[in-house]
Each structure stands twice: as structure tokens, then as C-alpha cells.
N, C-alpha and C positions, 0 to 999 in steps of 0.2 A: 162581402169584401173584407178582407182585416183592414183596419188603418195604420199605415206606419208609425214607427216609434220614433216622438219627437222629445227633444231637451236639450238644454243648450250643449252638450258636447258631441250632439249630430252623430249616433253611433247607426251603423247600418246593422240592425240586429230584427230579431223579432220579438216575443215579450222579454222584457227584462228580467224577469222575475224567473226565466229560463236559460239565463245566459249559461250559468256554470254547468248544466247538465249539457247543454245544446257545443260548446264548445268542445266539453270532454268526447262525444260523441264526432265531432271532427278531428278530434285529435288521435283517436284510435285508427281513423280512416288516413291518416297522416303518415302512421306506422308502416302502411303497407303489408300487412299482415305478419307483422313481427312480435305485435303486443298485442294483448286483448283486454278487452274490458273484463273486468271479475263484478260481478256481485252490483251493487248501487253505484257507486263510482272510483272504484280503481283500475288502475292499469299496470300489466304485470309480462313483462317478456316471455315469450312461448318457450323461448330454447335457453332453460337455463342450467346451470353447471350442475351434474348429479353430485348428492353426498357431499355438499358447500358450505357454508355458514350466507347468508342471505343481508343483502342491501335494501332496505325500505325507506324509503324517503316521503316527503309529502309536505301538505301547505293547502292554504287557500288557492284557489283560483282568482283570476284576474292578473295575475304577473308573467301570462306566459311568455314565453314557454316553458320558466319555471314553474313548480317544481317537475311537475309529471312530463315535464319535456325533455327530461333528462334519465329517461327510461332508458336502457338501449345494450348495446355491447360493450363491454368494458366501462358500464355506468351503471346507475342502480338496477336491481333486478324488478323492483315495482315501485307504484306511488300510490298514496293513499289521497284522494282531491277534496278538497272541502267547497262549500259556497264561496264566491267572490270575497277576497279580503275575509275569509272566517277557516279556522281550523277545521280538518276534517273530523267529525264524529269518531267517537269510538269504535262505532259500530264498523264503521268502515276502516279505521285501523286493523280491527280484527280481522275483517276480510282479507284484506290485503296480505295481512302477515300469515295465514292459513296461508294462502296461495302462491306466494314465495320461498315458505318453507321447506326444507330439504331433509332436516333433520340434524340441522349441525347450529339450528337455533338464528335468530333474526336481529340484525342491528338497525333501532329506529337512528334514523340521522333526519335533522329538522331545526328551523330556526327556534331561537329562543324570544317565544310569545306566550304570554300566560293561557290562551287559549290552546294553544299546540301542544304547551307542557302538561297541561290537566288532560287533554284529549287522549295523548298518544300513549300518558301514562297509565290510564285508566282502558285503554286497548291493550296496552301492554300485560295490565293485570290480567284482562280477559284470553289474551292468548297464554299465558300462563298455564294460567284453569286448563288451555286445551294441550297444556304437557310440550310448549314451543317455550323456547329459551330464552328470553329476550334481554338485550343490553343497549342502553340510551348513549348518545354523544350530543350533545346541545351546540348549534353554531354561533357563535356571539360573534362575531368580527367587527361590527359598528364603533368605530373607534369614540365618535361623538357622543353615543348613549351613555358613557358613563367612566370614568377613570380608571386608571389601568387598575387600582385597588379593589375595584367593585367588578371585574368584569363579568362575572357571574350574572350580571344585570343587563349586558351590552345585548344588543339586539342582533338578529343574524339578516343580514343582507347581501350585498351582492359577490361576498366573498363565498357563499355555497357554493359557488359553481365551480372554482377550483376545487374546495373541499370534496364535493359529490364526485371528479375527475378521478382524484385521487382515490376516496374511498371506494370507487367502483374498478379503479383497477388492482386496488386490492382484492377486493371479494372474487376478482377472476383468478387469483392465483394464493392465496392461503388459504388454511384448511380448519383453521378453530375460529370461533366467534370472539375469544379476547384477542386475537391476533389481529383479526378486522375493527375491532375497537379501539384498540391502541392507534393504529396507525389512520384511522380517521381522527382521533381527536387529538395524536400531534399534526395532523393537517391544518385541526382548527387553532390549534395552538400558535401556527406558523402563519396565519394567514389574518389581514388588518384591511379594512375599509374605512374610505370615507367618501360620502356623497354630499352633492348641492342640488338645489331645485329652484329654477326659474321660473315654473307655472305650476301649479297644481294637479293633480288628477280627479278625476270623478268615478263617483260609485254607479253601474248602468242603472239601478231601480229609481235614483232620485237625479241622474242627469248634472246634478249640482256639485260643485269644487267642491273638494275635501278641505281646504282652506284657502283665504286670502294669502296675495303678495305682491305690495306695490313694483312698480316696474323699474323702480332704482333699490333694489336690495335682492339678494340671491340668498336662501334659507340654508341654511349650514346643518347638514345631518338628520336630513329629511327622512322618513320611515317610508316601507315600500308600500304599505297599507293606506297611506295618503295623508300620514302624519307630517306634518308643518316643518318640523325639524325644532332645531335645540336653541338655536340663534339665527340672527341676519349677520351679514357682510352687506359692502358694498358692491352694487352691480361692478364688473372690471373688466377686464380683456382676458382672452384665453391666457394668455402669459401669464397676467398674474394671478390668474384662479387655479394654473397647475400646479404656480408655486406655492400657493398657500395649499391646496390639497395635500403638497408632500409635505408641506412643513408639519402638518400635523402627524402624519402617517410616520417621519421621521422621530417627532418628539416622542410617540408611543412608547413602548415598552418590547418591541419587536426586536432590539437589539441589532440591528441593521449595521453593517462595518463594512468598508472596503472591500472586495474580493465575493462577498456574498453573489451568490447566483438566488434568484425569481422569476417567478408567473407574475405578469401587468397585465391585467384586467382592467380597461375603458370600459365602460356599459354604459347604454342609452336608458334611460327610466321611459323612455316610450318613444317620446315625439323629438327628443335631441337626434338631429342628423347626423350620418357617418359624417359631412365635412366636418361638423363642431367636433366631433369625437377623435380625427384625424388631427384636426388645427392644436387638440388639447394634447394628444401624443407627442407631436411635433415640438411642443414648449416642455413637455415632461422629460423625454429621455433626454436633454442635454444634460438637467438638473439629475439625474439619476449616475448619466457618465461621468459626471464631476466628480460622485461622491464613490465612485469605482464600484456600484453595484450595477451587477453584469445581469442582463436582461436575457435569461434562459427561453422565454417564449412570451409573445405577446398576443393578448385576444384583444379583439376591439370589435364590438357588437353591442346586439340590444337583447340581452336573454332574462335580466332580471328589470320586471318593469312594472310599473302602474299606470294601466289605462295611459290616457293621455300626456299624462306627466310630462315636463319638459325638467331637465337635470341629467346630471352626469354623477357616476363615482368611480373611482379609482382603489381597485383594491390588488394589492402584494401578498404574495406568498411565497416564503423564504424558503429553500430548497434546500436540503442536504443531500447525501448518496441516495439513501433509500429514497426520498420523495422523490428524487429526479429519475431515479428508474422506473419509478411509478408513473410519473407525470408522461415521460417518453413512450409509453404503451398506448397504440393507438383504441380509440373509442370510439361510438357510434350512436347516437340521438337525434331526435328532432331539433331540440334545442343546441346542442354542440355536440361538433365531430370534429376529432382529429386524426387523421391519415397517419 
């Protein structure tokens, strides 16, 4: 008889070292035959548009449903999956690139973390050796992690959801890798996120919190791998917090003005409940309305998570006519579906 896993996080799992593989196997079942496992730990849609550029996303496990939950119709063609909070190794990136390639090249789209950049770069070099053209767009939407003058240092956080949705719509319609990369980069350039945490997450292998946070403060600019953030602000009400987050987003270089249309994404980091997200949305909308910012579409969900971390992020994607048309296309995946 096996001994149940025990730690302070109290997770219902088997061997903590098998979490990435076992959740991946469960994810494949969740796609109900529309996607298949490829190689060690890649997932790829079964029905791929022929003779088209491919969209490959990926990153570490432990953030479910991202990234591997954003594979689907009108979304990504496939995903390379790493261990918990760890980048997929180059061999997994290569196997995924080979599986999604249909002769028109592959776009790598992933978050700006050193391990992901290194492993996708190596995987891309291996793919080029196999005759597959590769281009890369890196998601770096986290306003708090670096100033506008150093945007290349910013982390990729919850803004990846609207970015992948827009890139997925492009992948379903465009005919060249250059055009797919251009649109994906445009989506990244028009997306900003600010996140806060009220409780840390944990790594299943240890069960220990990834950082400490006093009860009377909120962590500002936390990372989705359990990073504690770049600063602290006093614990406050939902109305006050929504205003503070939006102030940071407005102060960045997205250039929002009255009349702009946006996608507004309110994301839970894992254990923050829908009740709290909706109260924050209630607080945020009058502020956006007062500035003349038109919310074209709202997402309120738990998509970019960090185990049982509590907290929330606001993501804004500014739309122009091209991006709005792509946003309005339907999509379907385990992690996000738009009818």
C-alpha cells in the first residue's frame, strides 16, 4: 500500500516527482481526442491546417492550464512542456517543432525567462538543422519587472493569454511565417500586465512556500514561478487595489487614450476566488470608463496560475482594426475558449 503524499500544501497527488508527467497525461485526456501526445512531453493538435506556418508555444508545468492548455482550434498548434516551473528541454522543443511543422516554418512563442530562452534557442537550432525554418517572438508583458527603457528584461506573465489567442487566430489565417511573427509581435507590443500576490505558492516536490509574505502587505509584481515580486504595498481594499494596478498600467508606455479599445483580462494566480475577481472587475470598470477606454472583451478566469498562490493580475491588450478582427475569431482549447 502506497503512503499518501504529505506536506504543508496538502495536495492530492501521487509521487511529487511525477507531477509534470501525470498532469500532462491527464491533459491529453482532457482534449477528448482532439490533441495527441508527441514524444516525451509535447502536445499537438490532430487536425492541423495544411501548408501553413505553425504556432508552437511552451513553458514549465505548474501553471495550469497554461501553456499547454492553450493548444486548440484558433489557438496554438502545439506546446512543449517542461517540469514544474522549469523550461522544456531542447529535445522536447525539437520534437514539438517537428510535429507541428507543415513546410511553412514554425513560430516559437513563449515567456521571457532565461531557461526558456536558452532551451528554445537550442531547440530552434536543432530544428533548423532538420530543415525547419524557425522564428521567435518572446512575451514580455510584466510592467513591474523592468522599466519601459528595458522592456527586453520584462517577464512574460498573464498577458500571454491574449497574445496566444491573437497569434492563434493569425496562425489559422495567414500564409507566411513572417506574417505570423509580425502579428504575434504586434500583440506582444500592445499587451501589458501588473500582478500582485497575497499568499505564496509552493513546489510539489517540497511542499514549502516559495516565499514569505506578512498578513498586512501585498506583494507587487510577483512572478508566476513563485517569485515574491519586486516590492510591497500595504494590504488594502479591492477598490484601492484595482486603482493602484490600473495606475501602474496607465503610467507605462502603452499610450492608452480615450477611444482606445482593449481586451481586459482579470486573472487569478490559483487560489483567489471568482468572487474576488469579480469585485476587482467591478472596481476597475468605472476607472476605465472614466478615461474613455472601451472594453471590447472581458476575461475573468484562472488561467495563468502558480499552484495555490493567491493574487490577481490585470492584463490590457490594446486593439487596432487588425487585432480586433483576429480577437473576434472563435477559438477553443482546454484553457480558454471564445465562442
